[in-house]
C-alpha positions, 0 to 999 in steps of 0.5 A: 500499500502506498501512502499519499499526502492527502490520506496522511494529512486527513488522518492527522488533521482533525479539522479535515473534511476527510478526517474521520474516514482517513483516521479509520483507514489508517487505524485499520491498516496499522492494526492489520500490520499492512505494509505501507510505503511512502516516498521521501518526496511525499513525506517532505510534502506532507511534513511541510503541509502539516507544519504550515497548517498545524504547526511545527510540533505536529510536523515534528511528531510526524517526522519523529514517528513516520519512520516507524510507521512507514517504509520510506522509499528514498527517491534516487536519481533513477526514480526521480527520472522515471517520475519526471517521465510520467509527469511530462507524458501527462502534461497536465497542470493539476498533476504533481511531480510528487504524485508522478514519482509515487506512480513510478514507485507503485509500478516498480513495486507492483503496488495497486492500492494507495491510501489517498483522496487524490483522484489522480491515483484512480485516473492512473489506474490505481485503487484509491482508498478509502 
């Protein structure tokens, strides 16, 4: 299972419209010990978002505990290049490079499911939960 910033942020932010659904999914995934992968780009993106919207302490807690919750896939030059290729091929303004790197990793690891509220994952042929 790949973790996207939209799913993780919603699980962390009690004020997010998707919080209840996201928190329930994350709790179930953790309870079931479902392996969860997050790219270093996504981890950086969600940490910055949490710091901006919820404050430094919330971002620090994610950074301190995130490594224990997720398998971090550190983006190297090859994965970055493959993500750029997906991004350039799509050539659409709302599709982010961070998402395209996630798509490339999902193909590499043969993952079909992402914890996300981002419709781009379903558009790319992946299963988006919740």
